[in-house]
N, C-alpha and C positions, 0 to 999 in steps of 0.2 A: 287698794292697788299700790304696789311698790312703795311709793313715798306717801307719808301721811298727808291727808287733806286732798288727795286727788280723787275726784268723783266724776268729772266730765272728760270728754274727749274733744280736743280742738277748741275749747272755749278760751276766751281772752284771759290771760294770766294763769292758765293751767296747762303749761307745756308738759307733755309726757315724753318719756324716752322709749323709742322704738329701735330695736336692734334687729338687723337682717343679716343672716349668715349665708355666705356664698361659697361655692367650691373654689373659685379663683376669680376675684374681682379684677385681676390684671390681664385677663384673657378676653378673647372675642367670643361671643355666643349669645343666643337669644335670651337665655335666662339672665345673663349678666346685664344685657341691655334693658330688659323689662324691670329688673330689680333696681337698677340705677334710676329709671324713670319713676318708679314708685317712691324710692327714697327721696328724690328731689321734690316730688309733689307733697309728701308727708312733711318735709322740712319747712314748709310754709307755716305749719301750725304745731310741729312737734320737734323735739330733739331726736336726731337720727344718727345712728352709727351702723356702719357696714363692717362685718367681720369676714375676712377672707381666710379660708382654711390654708391656702397656699399663696406664695408670692414668688414669681419667677423672673420678674423684670422690675426696673426702677419705678416706672409710672404706669398706671392703668392705660389700656388702649382706648377705652371710651372716656370721654370727659366726665369728671365727677363734680357735682355741685359743690362749691367751696364751703357750704354750710355743713357738709357731711364729713365726719371723721371716718377714715378707713383704717382698720386694725388688722394687719396680717398676723397669722398665728405661727406659720412655719415658713421661714425664709429659705428658698431653694435657689437663690442667685449664686453664681459662681463665687467661691471663697467664703460663703456664709458659714458661721460656726454651727448652725443647725445641721449642716450636712455631715459634720463630724460627730454629732451627738449619737451615742450608742443606741438610743431609743429610735432614732431615725432609720436604723438598719433593721429594726424589728417590725413584724407585721402588725397592723391594727387589730385590736380585739373588741373594741366597742363599736367601731364602724362596721356595718354588716358586710360580710364577704360576698353576699349575693347582689350587692349594689355594683353596677357596671364600672364605677369609678374606684372600686376597692384597691386596685393595684397602685393608685396614687395616694393612698393613705397609709400612715405608719403609726406605730405606738406613740411616737412623739405628737402626731396630730391628735390622737385620743387624749393624751395628757394635757395638751394645750387647750383643747376644746373644753375639757372638764374644768380646768383652772379658770378659764375666762368665764364660762357660764355660771359656775358656782359662786363667783365673786361679783358678777355684774349687777348693776342697780337698775336694770331695765324694767319697765312696766309691761312691755310687750316684746316677746322674742319670736322671730319668724324664721323658720328654716326654708330652704328653697330647693332641696332635692331629698330623696328618700333617706339616704344614709345620714345626712345632716339633720333631718327631722328626728332620727333616732337619737342623735346627740341631744337635741332639744328635749325630747321626752325623758332622757336619762338624767340630764345635768342642769337644765334651766331652773332658776329659783321657783319654788312653789308659789311665791307671792305674785309672780309674773304670769301674764297670759301667754300660753305656749301654743303657737300656731305652726302647722306644717303646710307649706304650699306644695302642690303637685303640678309641675310643669309638663309631665308626661302623663299619658292616659293610664288608667288602672290596668288595662289589658296589655300595656306595653311592658309591664313588670313581669319577671319570671314568677312561676308558682312559688318557688322557694322564697323569693323576696316578699311576695304578698303575705306569706306565712309570718315572716318576721314583722312586717308592718302591722299585721292584724294584732300582734301581741304588744308592740311598742306604741302604736298610735293611740291605744286606749288611755295613755297618760297625757295626751295632748288635750287642749281645750277645744281646738278646731282643726279640721283639715279643709284647705281651700283649693278648689280646682279652678281651671280657667273657663270651663263650660258647664252649663247646667246638666247636659247629657252625661258628662263624666261624674259629676257629683251624684247623680242618680245611680250610676253603676256602683260607686262606693257605698251608697246607702244600702243597696241590695246585696252586694257581695262581701262587704267587710263590715259587719255589725260592730259598732263602737259605742256602747252605752255611755251617755254623758258627754259625748264628743259631738260638737256641731259640725256638720258637713255642709259647706257653703260653696257657691260658685261666684267668683269675682273675676271678670276678664282683665287682661293686661291693659295698662295705660299705653296708648300710642299717641304721642304728642303730634300736633300739627307741624308739618315741615316749614322751615323758614327759608325764604329766598328762592323758592322753587317756582319756575315758570312753566306752565302747561303748554306743550306743543300740540296744537289741535290738527296740524297737518301731517302728523307722523304716520308712517306706514310700517310701524314696528310693533311686534308682539314681544312682551317681556315675561320672563319667569325667573324665580330666584329661590335658592335653598341649597342645602347640602346635597352634593352629588352622590346620593346613596340609593339603594334599590327602592325603598319605600316611597320616595318622592316621585318615582315613575317618570323621569325625564325621557326614558326610552319610549314610553307611550306618547308623550308630548311630541317628540321628534317624528314618530310614525304619523301622528295626526297632522302635523304641519306639512308633511310631504304632500298630503292631499290639498292643503291650502296653497302651497307653492305652485302646484299644477294649475289651479284656477286663477290664482292671484300672484303672478311671478314678481311683481314689484314689492311684495311684502317680505319682511325679514323677521326671524325669531332670534332673540338674544337671551341666553341663559346665563345668569349671574350666580356664582358660587364655586366652591371647591370641594373636593372629596375623592374618595377612592374610585368612583366610577368615571372619572374624567376621561381616561384613555378609552374605555369601553364606549362611552357616548360619542367621542370624537370618531372612533372607528365606524360607529353606526351612521353618523352624519356623512362621512366620506363614502361609505358603502352604498348609501342611498343617493349619492350624487347631489347632496344638498349643501356643500361647503360654501356656495355662493349665497345661500339663503339663511343658514343657521350658524351662529357663532357662539362658542363657549367663552364667556368673558372673564371668568375667574372671580374670586371674591371681590366685592365692591362695597365699601362703607363710606358714607351713608348711601343707601340704595334709592332714596326718594327722588333724587335728581334724575336717575336713570328711568324710574317709573314715569316721571313727568314727561319724558321724551317719547313715551310709548302710547299707542292707541288703546291697548288693553293689557292686562296682566293675567296670566293663566297658571293654574295649579292642577297637576294631574295626580296628586298623591293618593295612595291607598288608605292613608290614615293621617290625621292631624290632631294634635292635642289642643291647638287653638287655631292658628292660621294667621300669624303675624304679618306675612307679606301681603295677604289680602287686605288687611286694614291699612297697611302703609300705602298701598296703591290707591285705595279709596280716599285716603287723606289727600292725595294729589289730584283728585278729581278724575280718576281713571276707572272705567268699568272693569269688573273682574269676572273671570270664568273659572269654576272649580268643579272637580268631582265632588259629588255629594257623599263624601267619605265621613266616617266617624272620626272626630266628634265635632270639630269647630265650624266648618264652613257653613252649615245650615243655620247656625246661630248668628253668623256674620252677614251672609248674603240673603237678600230678599229676592228670590228668583223672578226674573223678568222686570225688576224695578231698578236695582243698582248693579245687577250682574246676572250670571246664569249658573245654574247647577246642573251637572250632567251625571249619568251613571258612572260608577267606579269601573275602571278598566275598559271603557268603551271609546276606542280611538275615533271611530266614526262620529259618535255624538260630540266629542270634543272638537273635531274638525268642523262639523256643521255649526256649532255654536260660534266658533271663531269666524267662519264665513258669514254668518248672519250679521255679526257686528261690522265686519269689513264692508259688506255690501250696503249697510244702512247707516250712513253717517248721522242723520238726525237721532236715530236710536242710540248710537254711541254717545252723542252729546247729552241726551236726556239721562242716560244711565250714569254718566260721569257726574252730572249735577246731583243726582239722587245719591250717588256714592259719597260725595262730600257731606251732604246733609246727614246721612246715616252714620258717618264716621264720628260724629260728635259724641256718640255713646261712649267713646273711648278717650274722651278728654280727661285730664287729670282730676278736675273737680268732682265729677260724678263717681269716679272710682275711689278717690279718697273718702268721699262721703259714705260709700258702702263699707269701706274698711272701718271707719269710725263707728258706724252703726253696729258692725260686728263686734268691735271692742266693747261697746256699751252693753250689748246683749250678753256677751260672755261674762262680763263683770257682774251683771245683775242676776244672772242665772247660775252663778258658780255653785251655790249651795245645793240648788235643785239638781244640777248635773252630777254633783258629787254623790248625792243620794241615789241617783239612777245607776251610777257606776257601782255603788255598794250593793244595791239590790241585785244587780246582774251577777256580781261575784257570789252573793249568797245563794242565788238560784243555781249557779253553776256548781257550788259546793254541795247543795242538796241533791242535785242530779248525780253527782259522783258518789255520794253516800248511798244512793239507791241502787247503784250498780252491784251485780254479784261480786263476791269477794275477789275472784281472780281478775275480773275486768277492772274493779276499782283499783287494785294494786297496779295494774298495767297503766291505768289512766293517771294514777298518782305519779308514776315515773315520768309522765310526759308534762307534768305541771311546770309552769314557769313561776318562779318566786315573785310574789307580788311586792311592789314597792310600797314602803310605808308613806303615809302622808296624804295619799289620794289627792283630792281637790282638783 
């Protein structure tokens, strides 16, 4: 591994270097927050560095553990010399144009990522979005473990992007999803011989200085105000709640393109006295602690960060049983409730059940705190260290699996009729030397 003499992970006297690559460590976002949480937890036992593809402000918006070095690759602050670099004006060629962030990448980003990864002395390199994982597969040192994290669901990627990832991810050592359900989708739909597909949830630290308000008559929800989060469904459901329980209020935290539409919906239903759009709020835990319950009406969730954050505060949660995260977070009837996707009536009934049964709310809140310890830093770091060890010890075997798969593919192509074989050859992607 990387440096001579390194054989263990996290053992005394054997600090290893872990590099995590972020789209923009200076911005606000769920992936930024969860990556910083993981980095801080790993820093207890490892040397950790965060590489930010972009930098648009002087200081990160989230607090960064002082033990962690942040390395920005392209400086986009006003007056930066990078903005005048001719390569900054050219489109990226290594970063896949099917990644939704492609417009924010340039040829300068490609070149800086290549230069950093080629020369870095990391033992483990972890990407945190599809296009960055492609950088890891192309440029990370062959001696390092190369891991691609997926913070979005497999099915949230376009067909074209999945095609790119199916070719590039084969050069990673592992793909890590946030839920076991998503890991199983990758195993079924994106065969990657020699690549370990594993599920490790996000770290969600316990909040500090948060006091639970047990007399609250408030329901809270949080997230980007976008169609998939279905805040319109939640507002519709709460209209039934407000009719039966007029003393209760719904507060929605977050910003996004649907804000005006949602406000019009609230006003049109005559619910402005009951429902308030609060805007983005960080940290959110203090607001959750002032609530009797937290609700998610999403059509799909790659994980369900707000659900765990609420449980950390001792607040019961209600969520649609959407793919993929909520069912792995909530134990239905114990620490929260799961209801069918798109069912406003079921959502309203679940809220009313908890509103009308205070002892049940309290019991679910206590169970939520107990269940949330699964997301403590310690257990998550242990799972990553176990993965590092497994990848290191199985490297040769996985390399052979990759080689056998390539040989089998070559044999199948040779068996094709001449015209089809030539056509197939035209579609071949040049294989990287080195394997491993």
